A tleap script that builds the chain and sets N, CA, C and O, in Angstrom:
source leaprc.protein.ff14SB
mol = sequence {
  NMET VAL ASP ASP ALA ARG THR THR GLY PRO
  PHE SER ILE ASP ASP ASP ALA GLY ASP SER
  THR GLY PRO ALA LEU VAL VAL ARG SER GLY
  SER LEU ALA GLY VAL VAL HIE GLN LEU GLU
  ALA PRO GLU VAL THR VAL GLY ARG SER PRO
  SER CYS ASP ILE PHE LEU ASP ASP ILE THR
  VAL SER ARG ASN HIE ALA ARG LEU THR LEU
  ALA ASP GLY ALA VAL LYS LEU VAL ASP LEU
  ASP SER LEU ASN GLY THR TYR VAL ASN ARG
  ARG ARG ILE GLU ASP SER GLU THR LEU SER
  HIE GLY ASP GLU LEU GLN ILE GLY LYS PHE
  ARG LEU ALA PHE ILE SER CGLY
}
set mol.1.N position { 14.565 -16.828 -19.473 }
set mol.1.CA position { 13.097 -16.734 -19.612 }
set mol.1.C position { 12.373 -17.636 -18.648 }
set mol.1.O position { 12.896 -18.654 -18.196 }
set mol.2.N position { 11.147 -17.234 -18.343 }
set mol.2.CA position { 10.314 -17.983 -17.462 }
set mol.2.C position { 9.715 -19.204 -18.157 }
set mol.2.O position { 9.288 -19.092 -19.305 }
set mol.3.N position { 9.668 -20.397 -17.482 }
set mol.3.CA position { 9.041 -21.596 -17.955 }
set mol.3.C position { 7.753 -21.272 -18.652 }
set mol.3.O position { 6.950 -20.533 -18.081 }
set mol.4.N position { 7.486 -21.770 -19.854 }
set mol.4.CA position { 6.279 -21.376 -20.597 }
set mol.4.C position { 5.109 -21.895 -19.859 }
set mol.4.O position { 4.014 -21.372 -20.066 }
set mol.5.N position { 5.233 -22.915 -18.978 }
set mol.5.CA position { 3.977 -23.389 -18.170 }
set mol.5.C position { 3.517 -22.321 -17.312 }
set mol.5.O position { 2.309 -22.274 -17.080 }
set mol.6.N position { 4.338 -21.395 -16.766 }
set mol.6.CA position { 3.798 -20.275 -15.995 }
set mol.6.C position { 3.286 -19.033 -16.731 }
set mol.6.O position { 2.773 -18.103 -16.108 }
set mol.7.N position { 3.431 -19.024 -18.064 }
set mol.7.CA position { 3.133 -17.899 -18.825 }
set mol.7.C position { 1.836 -18.282 -19.613 }
set mol.7.O position { 1.841 -19.077 -20.553 }
set mol.8.N position { 0.639 -17.591 -19.103 }
set mol.8.CA position { -0.530 -17.855 -19.936 }
set mol.8.C position { -0.894 -16.944 -20.983 }
set mol.8.O position { -1.622 -17.282 -21.916 }
set mol.9.N position { -0.416 -15.826 -20.854 }
set mol.9.CA position { -0.766 -14.760 -21.864 }
set mol.9.C position { 0.122 -14.685 -23.011 }
set mol.9.O position { 0.984 -15.556 -23.123 }
set mol.10.N position { 0.020 -13.681 -23.954 }
set mol.10.CA position { 0.916 -13.762 -25.192 }
set mol.10.C position { 2.340 -13.286 -24.966 }
set mol.10.O position { 3.173 -13.455 -25.856 }
set mol.11.N position { 2.701 -12.621 -23.667 }
set mol.11.CA position { 3.849 -12.075 -23.593 }
set mol.11.C position { 4.876 -13.164 -22.851 }
set mol.11.O position { 4.508 -13.851 -21.897 }
set mol.12.N position { 5.925 -13.211 -23.301 }
set mol.12.CA position { 7.129 -13.839 -22.686 }
set mol.12.C position { 7.764 -12.918 -21.780 }
set mol.12.O position { 8.244 -11.861 -22.189 }
set mol.13.N position { 7.794 -13.276 -20.533 }
set mol.13.CA position { 8.310 -12.323 -19.503 }
set mol.13.C position { 9.633 -12.881 -18.988 }
set mol.13.O position { 9.762 -14.041 -18.596 }
set mol.14.N position { 10.642 -11.938 -19.018 }
set mol.14.CA position { 12.064 -12.262 -18.530 }
set mol.14.C position { 11.867 -12.228 -17.062 }
set mol.14.O position { 11.073 -11.491 -16.477 }
set mol.15.N position { 12.742 -13.180 -16.468 }
set mol.15.CA position { 12.736 -13.320 -14.973 }
set mol.15.C position { 13.148 -12.049 -14.181 }
set mol.15.O position { 12.810 -11.923 -13.004 }
set mol.16.N position { 13.924 -11.050 -14.871 }
set mol.16.CA position { 14.371 -9.810 -14.287 }
set mol.16.C position { 13.617 -8.757 -14.888 }
set mol.16.O position { 14.135 -7.641 -14.889 }
set mol.17.N position { 12.493 -8.906 -15.398 }
set mol.17.CA position { 11.552 -7.823 -15.952 }
set mol.17.C position { 11.276 -6.983 -14.718 }
set mol.17.O position { 10.642 -7.479 -13.787 }
set mol.18.N position { 11.711 -5.764 -14.669 }
set mol.18.CA position { 11.329 -4.808 -13.595 }
set mol.18.C position { 11.910 -5.291 -12.224 }
set mol.18.O position { 11.631 -4.599 -11.244 }
set mol.19.N position { 12.667 -6.375 -12.052 }
set mol.19.CA position { 13.277 -6.788 -10.854 }
set mol.19.C position { 12.158 -7.045 -9.739 }
set mol.19.O position { 12.326 -6.895 -8.528 }
set mol.20.N position { 11.024 -7.445 -10.355 }
set mol.20.CA position { 9.843 -7.575 -9.384 }
set mol.20.C position { 9.930 -8.510 -8.255 }
set mol.20.O position { 10.256 -9.679 -8.461 }
set mol.21.N position { 9.644 -8.051 -7.002 }
set mol.21.CA position { 9.687 -8.868 -5.960 }
set mol.21.C position { 8.326 -9.294 -5.571 }
set mol.21.O position { 8.163 -10.099 -4.654 }
set mol.22.N position { 7.340 -8.781 -6.236 }
set mol.22.CA position { 5.790 -9.107 -5.961 }
set mol.22.C position { 5.196 -8.964 -7.323 }
set mol.22.O position { 5.882 -8.825 -8.336 }
set mol.23.N position { 3.752 -9.007 -7.304 }
set mol.23.CA position { 3.078 -8.636 -8.497 }
set mol.23.C position { 3.306 -7.343 -9.131 }
set mol.23.O position { 3.453 -6.368 -8.394 }
set mol.24.N position { 3.356 -7.197 -10.401 }
set mol.24.CA position { 3.554 -5.853 -11.005 }
set mol.24.C position { 2.927 -5.937 -12.421 }
set mol.24.O position { 2.553 -6.976 -12.967 }
set mol.25.N position { 2.873 -4.744 -12.907 }
set mol.25.CA position { 2.339 -4.513 -14.256 }
set mol.25.C position { 3.465 -3.803 -15.047 }
set mol.25.O position { 4.028 -2.845 -14.516 }
set mol.26.N position { 3.828 -4.214 -16.286 }
set mol.26.CA position { 4.950 -3.623 -17.126 }
set mol.26.C position { 4.196 -3.099 -18.368 }
set mol.26.O position { 3.607 -3.878 -19.117 }
set mol.27.N position { 4.226 -1.715 -18.581 }
set mol.27.CA position { 3.657 -1.219 -19.735 }
set mol.27.C position { 4.624 -1.729 -20.975 }
set mol.27.O position { 5.850 -1.619 -21.008 }
set mol.28.N position { 3.881 -2.240 -21.860 }
set mol.28.CA position { 4.599 -2.812 -23.063 }
set mol.28.C position { 4.372 -2.016 -24.341 }
set mol.28.O position { 5.120 -2.148 -25.311 }
set mol.29.N position { 3.294 -1.158 -24.329 }
set mol.29.CA position { 3.079 -0.171 -25.497 }
set mol.29.C position { 2.439 1.031 -25.015 }
set mol.29.O position { 1.827 1.070 -23.948 }
set mol.30.N position { 2.586 2.051 -25.830 }
set mol.30.CA position { 2.031 3.299 -25.380 }
set mol.30.C position { 3.076 4.247 -24.965 }
set mol.30.O position { 4.231 3.826 -24.904 }
set mol.31.N position { 2.825 5.461 -24.675 }
set mol.31.CA position { 3.914 6.384 -24.352 }
set mol.31.C position { 4.656 6.018 -23.104 }
set mol.31.O position { 5.776 6.500 -22.936 }
set mol.32.N position { 4.147 5.224 -22.227 }
set mol.32.CA position { 4.865 4.832 -21.097 }
set mol.32.C position { 5.448 3.531 -21.051 }
set mol.32.O position { 5.613 2.930 -19.990 }
set mol.33.N position { 5.825 2.990 -22.380 }
set mol.33.CA position { 6.412 1.593 -22.605 }
set mol.33.C position { 7.658 1.516 -21.712 }
set mol.33.O position { 8.528 2.387 -21.721 }
set mol.34.N position { 7.690 0.440 -20.953 }
set mol.34.CA position { 8.936 0.152 -20.090 }
set mol.34.C position { 8.654 0.414 -18.634 }
set mol.34.O position { 9.369 -0.055 -17.748 }
set mol.35.N position { 7.595 1.174 -18.397 }
set mol.35.CA position { 7.483 1.580 -16.982 }
set mol.35.C position { 6.825 0.360 -16.160 }
set mol.35.O position { 5.864 -0.262 -16.614 }
set mol.36.N position { 7.418 0.064 -14.909 }
set mol.36.CA position { 6.922 -0.863 -14.281 }
set mol.36.C position { 6.108 -0.387 -13.029 }
set mol.36.O position { 6.525 0.524 -12.313 }
set mol.37.N position { 4.943 -1.035 -12.801 }
set mol.37.CA position { 4.134 -0.486 -11.523 }
set mol.37.C position { 3.951 -1.673 -10.733 }
set mol.37.O position { 3.231 -2.610 -11.078 }
set mol.38.N position { 4.675 -1.612 -9.573 }
set mol.38.CA position { 4.552 -2.682 -8.547 }
set mol.38.C position { 3.131 -2.593 -7.906 }
set mol.38.O position { 2.605 -1.504 -7.676 }
set mol.39.N position { 2.575 -3.708 -7.646 }
set mol.39.CA position { 1.227 -3.671 -7.040 }
set mol.39.C position { 1.384 -4.143 -5.498 }
set mol.39.O position { 1.452 -5.295 -5.071 }
set mol.40.N position { 1.416 -3.116 -4.902 }
set mol.40.CA position { 1.836 -3.290 -3.347 }
set mol.40.C position { 0.606 -3.147 -2.467 }
set mol.40.O position { 0.495 -3.806 -1.433 }
set mol.41.N position { -0.330 -2.275 -2.883 }
set mol.41.CA position { -1.482 -1.999 -2.032 }
set mol.41.C position { -2.546 -3.143 -2.264 }
set mol.41.O position { -2.480 -3.862 -3.262 }
set mol.42.N position { -3.503 -3.280 -1.329 }
set mol.42.CA position { -4.553 -4.175 -1.482 }
set mol.42.C position { -5.566 -4.009 -2.648 }
set mol.42.O position { -6.200 -4.903 -3.208 }
set mol.43.N position { -5.584 -2.607 -2.907 }
set mol.43.CA position { -6.347 -2.228 -4.049 }
set mol.43.C position { -5.747 -1.163 -4.772 }
set mol.43.O position { -5.252 -0.193 -4.199 }
set mol.44.N position { -5.771 -1.316 -6.144 }
set mol.44.CA position { -5.009 -0.431 -7.092 }
set mol.44.C position { -5.914 0.113 -8.199 }
set mol.44.O position { -6.567 -0.654 -8.907 }
set mol.45.N position { -5.946 1.305 -8.327 }
set mol.45.CA position { -6.875 1.834 -9.337 }
set mol.45.C position { -6.102 2.281 -10.595 }
set mol.45.O position { -4.962 2.735 -10.508 }
set mol.46.N position { -6.737 2.143 -11.740 }
set mol.46.CA position { -6.136 2.450 -13.031 }
set mol.46.C position { -6.945 3.336 -13.804 }
set mol.46.O position { -8.130 3.043 -13.964 }
set mol.47.N position { -6.429 4.487 -14.358 }
set mol.47.CA position { -7.264 5.428 -15.059 }
set mol.47.C position { -6.472 6.605 -15.578 }
set mol.47.O position { -5.246 6.671 -15.483 }
set mol.48.N position { -7.235 7.533 -16.134 }
set mol.48.CA position { -6.798 8.755 -16.679 }
set mol.48.C position { -6.795 9.964 -15.572 }
set mol.48.O position { -6.142 11.002 -15.678 }
set mol.49.N position { -7.514 9.671 -14.675 }
set mol.49.CA position { -7.582 10.606 -13.497 }
set mol.49.C position { -6.327 10.616 -12.623 }
set mol.49.O position { -5.930 9.571 -12.107 }
set mol.50.N position { -5.667 11.837 -12.442 }
set mol.50.CA position { -4.450 11.965 -11.683 }
set mol.50.C position { -4.439 11.186 -10.318 }
set mol.50.O position { -3.422 10.736 -9.791 }
set mol.51.N position { -5.772 11.088 -9.800 }
set mol.51.CA position { -5.868 10.389 -8.517 }
set mol.51.C position { -5.770 8.942 -8.516 }
set mol.51.O position { -5.814 8.329 -7.449 }
set mol.52.N position { -5.629 8.300 -9.717 }
set mol.52.CA position { -5.513 6.889 -9.771 }
set mol.52.C position { -4.177 6.460 -9.527 }
set mol.52.O position { -3.230 7.127 -9.943 }
set mol.53.N position { -3.998 5.258 -8.798 }
set mol.53.CA position { -2.674 4.736 -8.524 }
set mol.53.C position { -1.743 4.440 -9.723 }
set mol.53.O position { -0.525 4.592 -9.637 }
set mol.54.N position { -2.358 4.013 -10.838 }
set mol.54.CA position { -1.591 3.983 -11.991 }
set mol.54.C position { -2.222 4.842 -13.017 }
set mol.54.O position { -3.280 4.496 -13.544 }
set mol.55.N position { -1.621 5.948 -13.325 }
set mol.55.CA position { -2.108 6.923 -14.151 }
set mol.55.C position { -1.824 6.779 -15.698 }
set mol.55.O position { -0.663 6.865 -16.100 }
set mol.56.N position { -2.878 6.558 -16.575 }
set mol.56.CA position { -2.547 6.343 -17.972 }
set mol.56.C position { -3.073 7.543 -18.708 }
set mol.56.O position { -4.281 7.564 -18.943 }
set mol.57.N position { -2.332 8.532 -19.096 }
set mol.57.CA position { -2.697 9.690 -19.659 }
set mol.57.C position { -2.904 9.649 -21.188 }
set mol.57.O position { -2.016 9.975 -21.975 }
set mol.58.N position { -4.297 9.173 -21.611 }
set mol.58.CA position { -4.505 9.026 -22.743 }
set mol.58.C position { -5.996 9.007 -23.103 }
set mol.58.O position { -6.643 8.177 -22.464 }
set mol.59.N position { -6.649 9.710 -23.950 }
set mol.59.CA position { -7.998 9.884 -24.064 }
set mol.59.C position { -8.850 8.557 -24.186 }
set mol.59.O position { -10.056 8.526 -23.941 }
set mol.60.N position { -8.115 7.476 -24.584 }
set mol.60.CA position { -8.830 6.121 -24.779 }
set mol.60.C position { -9.019 5.431 -23.399 }
set mol.60.O position { -9.648 4.376 -23.314 }
set mol.61.N position { -8.483 6.024 -22.353 }
set mol.61.CA position { -8.553 5.488 -21.014 }
set mol.61.C position { -9.694 6.295 -20.306 }
set mol.61.O position { -9.763 7.523 -20.357 }
set mol.62.N position { -10.520 5.549 -19.688 }
set mol.62.CA position { -11.480 6.300 -18.753 }
set mol.62.C position { -10.786 6.834 -17.529 }
set mol.62.O position { -9.760 6.341 -17.061 }
set mol.63.N position { -11.483 7.974 -17.002 }
set mol.63.CA position { -10.959 8.424 -15.789 }
set mol.63.C position { -10.668 7.476 -14.659 }
set mol.63.O position { -9.617 7.496 -14.018 }
set mol.64.N position { -11.662 6.646 -14.457 }
set mol.64.CA position { -11.535 5.641 -13.472 }
set mol.64.C position { -11.931 4.294 -14.387 }
set mol.64.O position { -13.092 3.970 -14.638 }
set mol.65.N position { -10.897 3.669 -14.778 }
set mol.65.CA position { -11.057 2.583 -15.810 }
set mol.65.C position { -11.163 1.200 -15.253 }
set mol.65.O position { -12.051 0.438 -15.634 }
set mol.66.N position { -10.201 0.837 -14.285 }
set mol.66.CA position { -10.323 -0.486 -13.837 }
set mol.66.C position { -9.671 -0.503 -12.397 }
set mol.66.O position { -9.071 0.472 -11.944 }
set mol.67.N position { -9.830 -1.630 -11.752 }
set mol.67.CA position { -9.422 -1.844 -10.369 }
set mol.67.C position { -8.794 -3.137 -10.197 }
set mol.67.O position { -9.417 -4.130 -10.572 }
set mol.68.N position { -7.479 -3.280 -9.606 }
set mol.68.CA position { -6.854 -4.563 -9.254 }
set mol.68.C position { -6.976 -4.789 -7.738 }
set mol.68.O position { -6.635 -3.906 -6.951 }
set mol.69.N position { -7.448 -5.938 -7.340 }
set mol.69.CA position { -7.304 -6.254 -5.895 }
set mol.69.C position { -6.361 -7.427 -5.588 }
set mol.69.O position { -6.307 -8.419 -6.314 }
set mol.70.N position { -5.664 -7.278 -4.542 }
set mol.70.CA position { -4.723 -8.466 -4.138 }
set mol.70.C position { -5.228 -8.845 -2.818 }
set mol.70.O position { -5.454 -8.126 -1.845 }
set mol.71.N position { -5.383 -10.292 -2.988 }
set mol.71.CA position { -5.887 -10.957 -1.718 }
set mol.71.C position { -5.551 -12.367 -1.917 }
set mol.71.O position { -5.646 -12.974 -2.983 }
set mol.72.N position { -5.142 -12.844 -0.775 }
set mol.72.CA position { -4.779 -14.669 -0.620 }
set mol.72.C position { -3.879 -14.826 -1.863 }
set mol.72.O position { -4.049 -15.857 -2.513 }
set mol.73.N position { -3.054 -14.053 -2.236 }
set mol.73.CA position { -2.054 -14.502 -3.162 }
set mol.73.C position { -2.521 -14.306 -4.659 }
set mol.73.O position { -1.781 -14.626 -5.588 }
set mol.74.N position { -3.663 -13.817 -4.838 }
set mol.74.CA position { -4.187 -13.722 -6.228 }
set mol.74.C position { -4.469 -12.237 -6.511 }
set mol.74.O position { -4.877 -11.473 -5.636 }
set mol.75.N position { -4.226 -11.863 -7.805 }
set mol.75.CA position { -4.567 -10.523 -8.208 }
set mol.75.C position { -5.778 -10.652 -9.212 }
set mol.75.O position { -5.788 -11.408 -10.184 }
set mol.76.N position { -6.883 -9.730 -8.803 }
set mol.76.CA position { -7.935 -9.870 -9.696 }
set mol.76.C position { -8.149 -8.470 -10.298 }
set mol.76.O position { -7.849 -7.455 -9.669 }
set mol.77.N position { -8.690 -8.442 -11.565 }
set mol.77.CA position { -8.946 -7.344 -12.271 }
set mol.77.C position { -10.354 -7.096 -12.633 }
set mol.77.O position { -11.019 -8.011 -13.117 }
set mol.78.N position { -10.924 -5.770 -12.408 }
set mol.78.CA position { -12.328 -5.634 -12.673 }
set mol.78.C position { -12.355 -4.361 -13.491 }
set mol.78.O position { -11.632 -3.436 -13.120 }
set mol.79.N position { -13.150 -4.209 -14.617 }
set mol.79.CA position { -13.451 -2.963 -15.407 }
set mol.79.C position { -14.494 -2.299 -14.502 }
set mol.79.O position { -15.363 -2.928 -13.898 }
set mol.80.N position { -14.312 -0.842 -14.459 }
set mol.80.CA position { -15.167 0.006 -13.812 }
set mol.80.C position { -16.010 0.751 -14.682 }
set mol.80.O position { -16.054 1.981 -14.681 }
set mol.81.N position { -16.765 -0.086 -15.520 }
set mol.81.CA position { -17.766 0.478 -16.542 }
set mol.81.C position { -17.043 1.541 -17.430 }
set mol.81.O position { -17.593 2.625 -17.626 }
set mol.82.N position { -15.906 1.274 -17.936 }
set mol.82.CA position { -15.086 2.055 -18.770 }
set mol.82.C position { -15.790 2.214 -20.099 }
set mol.82.O position { -16.598 1.352 -20.443 }
set mol.83.N position { -15.565 3.145 -20.786 }
set mol.83.CA position { -16.120 3.233 -22.129 }
set mol.83.C position { -15.622 2.342 -23.264 }
set mol.83.O position { -16.342 1.832 -24.122 }
set mol.84.N position { -14.239 2.214 -23.155 }
set mol.84.CA position { -13.657 1.270 -24.106 }
set mol.84.C position { -13.376 -0.175 -23.692 }
set mol.84.O position { -12.852 -0.999 -24.442 }
set mol.85.N position { -13.741 -0.399 -22.523 }
set mol.85.CA position { -13.666 -1.740 -21.979 }
set mol.85.C position { -12.138 -2.099 -21.396 }
set mol.85.O position { -11.218 -1.294 -21.539 }
set mol.86.N position { -11.994 -3.137 -20.854 }
set mol.86.CA position { -10.735 -3.693 -20.268 }
set mol.86.C position { -10.653 -5.048 -20.866 }
set mol.86.O position { -11.673 -5.730 -20.969 }
set mol.87.N position { -9.444 -5.496 -21.285 }
set mol.87.CA position { -9.201 -6.651 -22.051 }
set mol.87.C position { -8.003 -7.557 -21.336 }
set mol.87.O position { -6.972 -7.039 -20.906 }
set mol.88.N position { -8.258 -8.854 -21.275 }
set mol.88.CA position { -7.219 -9.690 -20.837 }
set mol.88.C position { -6.867 -10.775 -21.935 }
set mol.88.O position { -7.741 -11.536 -22.352 }
set mol.89.N position { -5.755 -10.817 -22.323 }
set mol.89.CA position { -5.484 -11.747 -23.578 }
set mol.89.C position { -6.423 -11.541 -24.690 }
set mol.89.O position { -6.954 -12.469 -25.300 }
set mol.90.N position { -6.615 -10.272 -24.937 }
set mol.90.CA position { -7.445 -9.878 -26.200 }
set mol.90.C position { -9.021 -10.250 -26.138 }
set mol.90.O position { -9.744 -10.363 -27.129 }
set mol.91.N position { -9.411 -10.417 -24.820 }
set mol.91.CA position { -10.846 -10.869 -24.655 }
set mol.91.C position { -11.325 -9.791 -23.516 }
set mol.91.O position { -10.781 -9.629 -22.424 }
set mol.92.N position { -12.449 -9.105 -24.012 }
set mol.92.CA position { -12.880 -8.172 -23.110 }
set mol.92.C position { -13.486 -8.723 -21.938 }
set mol.92.O position { -14.347 -9.579 -22.142 }
set mol.93.N position { -13.186 -8.374 -20.580 }
set mol.93.CA position { -13.759 -8.966 -19.576 }
set mol.93.C position { -15.049 -8.266 -19.131 }
set mol.93.O position { -15.263 -7.064 -19.291 }
set mol.94.N position { -15.958 -9.216 -18.505 }
set mol.94.CA position { -17.161 -8.685 -18.131 }
set mol.94.C position { -17.334 -8.681 -16.662 }
set mol.94.O position { -18.034 -7.846 -16.090 }
set mol.95.N position { -16.610 -9.740 -15.985 }
set mol.95.CA position { -16.629 -9.881 -14.440 }
set mol.95.C position { -15.275 -9.715 -14.020 }
set mol.95.O position { -14.392 -9.379 -14.809 }
set mol.96.N position { -15.067 -9.947 -12.751 }
set mol.96.CA position { -13.706 -9.950 -12.136 }
set mol.96.C position { -12.848 -11.116 -12.895 }
set mol.96.O position { -13.369 -12.209 -13.117 }
set mol.97.N position { -11.701 -10.866 -13.224 }
set mol.97.CA position { -10.751 -11.710 -13.805 }
set mol.97.C position { -9.477 -11.966 -12.979 }
set mol.97.O position { -8.743 -11.044 -12.624 }
set mol.98.N position { -9.246 -13.273 -12.686 }
set mol.98.CA position { -8.088 -13.567 -11.804 }
set mol.98.C position { -6.888 -13.569 -12.935 }
set mol.98.O position { -6.952 -14.178 -14.003 }
set mol.99.N position { -5.962 -12.894 -12.557 }
set mol.99.CA position { -4.702 -12.689 -13.491 }
set mol.99.C position { -3.664 -13.798 -13.235 }
set mol.99.O position { -3.468 -14.239 -12.102 }
set mol.100.N position { -2.980 -14.253 -14.370 }
set mol.100.CA position { -1.893 -15.236 -14.283 }
set mol.100.C position { -0.673 -14.666 -14.839 }
set mol.100.O position { -0.717 -13.698 -15.598 }
set mol.101.N position { 0.487 -15.267 -14.466 }
set mol.101.CA position { 1.741 -14.626 -14.895 }
set mol.101.C position { 1.713 -14.554 -16.462 }
set mol.101.O position { 1.267 -15.494 -17.121 }
set mol.102.N position { 2.197 -13.426 -17.031 }
set mol.102.CA position { 2.236 -13.300 -18.516 }
set mol.102.C position { 1.103 -12.780 -19.152 }
set mol.102.O position { 1.113 -12.578 -20.366 }
set mol.103.N position { -0.017 -12.508 -18.350 }
set mol.103.CA position { -1.350 -12.148 -19.156 }
set mol.103.C position { -1.170 -10.770 -19.619 }
set mol.103.O position { -0.508 -9.973 -18.954 }
set mol.104.N position { -1.746 -10.438 -20.768 }
set mol.104.CA position { -1.617 -9.216 -21.373 }
set mol.104.C position { -2.896 -8.411 -21.131 }
set mol.104.O position { -3.974 -8.885 -21.488 }
set mol.105.N position { -2.822 -7.223 -20.545 }
set mol.105.CA position { -4.020 -6.338 -20.336 }
set mol.105.C position { -3.973 -5.260 -21.219 }
set mol.105.O position { -2.937 -4.624 -21.415 }
set mol.106.N position { -5.205 -4.981 -21.847 }
set mol.106.CA position { -5.285 -3.651 -22.686 }
set mol.106.C position { -6.132 -2.766 -22.018 }
set mol.106.O position { -7.257 -3.132 -21.677 }
set mol.107.N position { -5.702 -1.608 -21.786 }
set mol.107.CA position { -6.516 -0.547 -21.204 }
set mol.107.C position { -6.377 0.669 -22.138 }
set mol.107.O position { -5.366 1.367 -22.210 }
set mol.108.N position { -7.311 0.811 -22.720 }
set mol.108.CA position { -7.220 2.104 -23.849 }
set mol.108.C position { -6.223 1.595 -24.806 }
set mol.108.O position { -6.197 0.409 -25.133 }
set mol.109.N position { -5.379 2.501 -25.270 }
set mol.109.CA position { -4.214 1.929 -26.152 }
set mol.109.C position { -3.172 1.344 -25.493 }
set mol.109.O position { -2.270 0.883 -26.193 }
set mol.110.N position { -3.079 1.247 -24.174 }
set mol.110.CA position { -1.892 0.688 -23.577 }
set mol.110.C position { -2.066 -0.795 -23.374 }
set mol.110.O position { -3.173 -1.292 -23.170 }
set mol.111.N position { -0.907 -1.516 -23.435 }
set mol.111.CA position { -0.786 -2.867 -23.433 }
set mol.111.C position { 0.105 -3.108 -22.207 }
set mol.111.O position { 1.215 -2.576 -22.165 }
set mol.112.N position { -0.301 -3.832 -21.278 }
set mol.112.CA position { 0.586 -4.258 -20.053 }
set mol.112.C position { 0.813 -5.666 -19.888 }
set mol.112.O position { -0.006 -6.453 -20.361 }
set mol.113.N position { 1.727 -6.036 -19.334 }
set mol.113.CA position { 2.033 -7.367 -18.971 }
set mol.113.C position { 1.991 -7.624 -17.456 }
set mol.113.O position { 2.591 -6.890 -16.670 }
set mol.114.N position { 1.296 -8.641 -17.084 }
set mol.114.CA position { 1.152 -8.885 -15.479 }
set mol.114.C position { 2.221 -9.954 -15.297 }
set mol.114.O position { 2.330 -10.945 -16.020 }
set mol.115.N position { 3.109 -9.614 -14.115 }
set mol.115.CA position { 4.118 -10.366 -13.686 }
set mol.115.C position { 3.618 -10.765 -12.177 }
set mol.115.O position { 3.285 -9.935 -11.332 }
set mol.116.N position { 3.626 -12.161 -11.995 }
set mol.116.CA position { 3.090 -12.480 -10.726 }
set mol.116.C position { 4.127 -12.235 -9.538 }
set mol.116.O position { 3.782 -12.118 -8.362 }
set mol.117.N position { 5.433 -12.175 -9.994 }
set mol.117.CA position { 6.371 -11.851 -8.981 }
set mol.117.C position { 7.049 -13.098 -8.606 }
set mol.117.O position { 7.920 -13.091 -7.736 }
savepdb mol mol.pdb
quit
């Protein structure tokens, strides 16, 4: 297990979760539970549109729901004016949110864990 000091969200993340070599999102609930999405591009889009980098196919997810940006070793999450909002650690985000290892993201009915890598 990861040292609790590195885990800020409600998820306890195993060191080998997804064998991640960099930042990643692990789907924890929803129809895609267990799927690991490596965050390799400087910008990653999340939504119900098939053109999104992370495709979450459920009516509770907006077509273009959220965007993750990777810069200077940090991963930031921003909601793209989605209907149901984007949550980090059960708190609806209003502005850009810098993610920490173990943070829980909720996008529609999907819960995802952020792994810093």
